[in-house]
N, C-alpha and C positions, 0 to 999 in steps of 0.2 A: 410479555408485555414490556412497555420500558420503567422501568425506575421509578421513571420522572414523567406527569405529563410535557408534550407539546410544548416550548412557549410557537402565541404568531409570524414567529420571525423565519426564516427560514424555506427551503421548497420540497425537501424532502429529509425523513426522517430525525433522518442520523441531523442536518440544520437545526430539525426546531427540536434538538435536543437543546445541543449548540446555541443556539437562538438568542436561549434566558439572559447571553452578553452576547449583544448585540457585537460589541464594537469587532469580539475576540471569532465570531464568528464568519465574519464577514472580512478578517482577514487571514484566517484559517482557511473560508473557501481563495478564496484568493494566491495564498501563496502551492491549495493545494491545483490550482487549476496552468501555474505556468508549472508546474514539475510536474502536470500527469500532459503537457503540450508532446509536439517531436520539441528539440529540444542534440545534446548532445546523441542521443539516443530517442528509438523511435517509443511514436504513443501503441504502433505494439506492442515494443519488443518490453514498453514498462506494465503495459494491462496484464501479460501474463505474471511476469513477477507478482505483482497486483494477487492475481488469481492466486497463486502459491504461498505466499505471503498470509492471506485469509484464511488458505485449513489450519495455520498452525497457529494462529492470535485470538482463533477462541469465541468472533465475531460474527453471530449465526444469519447477520443481516446482512456479511460481508462473502460469505459465503453462500450461500442463497444466489448470486452475481454471475457464478461457473464457476468451475472448477478449470488446472489450466487446461490447453489446449496441445499437448505432443504433436501435433501434424499440424500443425502451423510454427512450429521452430527452428531456425536456421541454426549454426552457428554459434552467433551470438547471444543466440536465446537463450540457447541452450545452458549458456556459460555464467547468464546472466541467472537466468533460473536456480541451477544452480550453488552460484553463490546465496543466492536471495535464504534458498535450502540449509548450506553450512549456517546462518546469520542464525534461525529461526532454529535448531538444533544447539547454536554452543552462546545466544540469546547473545548475539553480538560482541562474544567474546573473538574475536575469530586470528585465525595462526596465520605468522607472514608466509608461510606457505600457499596458502590461498589465495596468498594479494599478489603472489611475481605469476602462482596460473591467471588471475584474469589484468597482468599490469603481458602475459603474452599475447590478450586479445582486446585487451582495451587501453585507451590512452587515460590518461589524470585526467584531460573532460571528461572526459566518462562515465570511469571511476568513483571521481567525487561527486553526478549528477548520480549512479543506480546509491551511490549510500546513502546518499538526502530524501533519493525517494523513497528508499526502503524504511529508512527511520521515521521520513514519515510519513508513511501510509501507514508503518506497523506504530503509531501513536493513533494514526483513528479507528484503524483497526481494531485496539484497544480501549477509547475507547464505546466504540458501541459493544465489545463485549463489557465494560461496565460496569452498562445503561443495559445494560441488556435487551438492547436494540434485534429487533425479530423483521424478516423477511415479509411481508401485508401476506394474509391466507388467501386461498381463492375459496 
């Protein structure tokens, strides 16, 4: 059970917790939608990164949406997921050598988008963890 009651704003349990501050919820959703869609990186890649982050960021609601699916990985997804795993382990204190590997496979535009996606997703997952947001029970 979440630590606070759900608001009447929002569609998902996550949004209803953020919805106590409708302006924040609306802008959060807008940024999440922008970061989640195909850009320099594909939605498919970002979903595998999201799943990877969910396993380490403590949000049970996010974990319940699934684990990474290695059978769907291509080279670029493998690099992005590996970077997300380093991020989780080092809490953002990424060594230059790790960025050198990224630069071998991703453009600066892609690296920027990946880092924005990782940090925003982590913030969302931390919010869920702090609020003790849990998956729906069947």
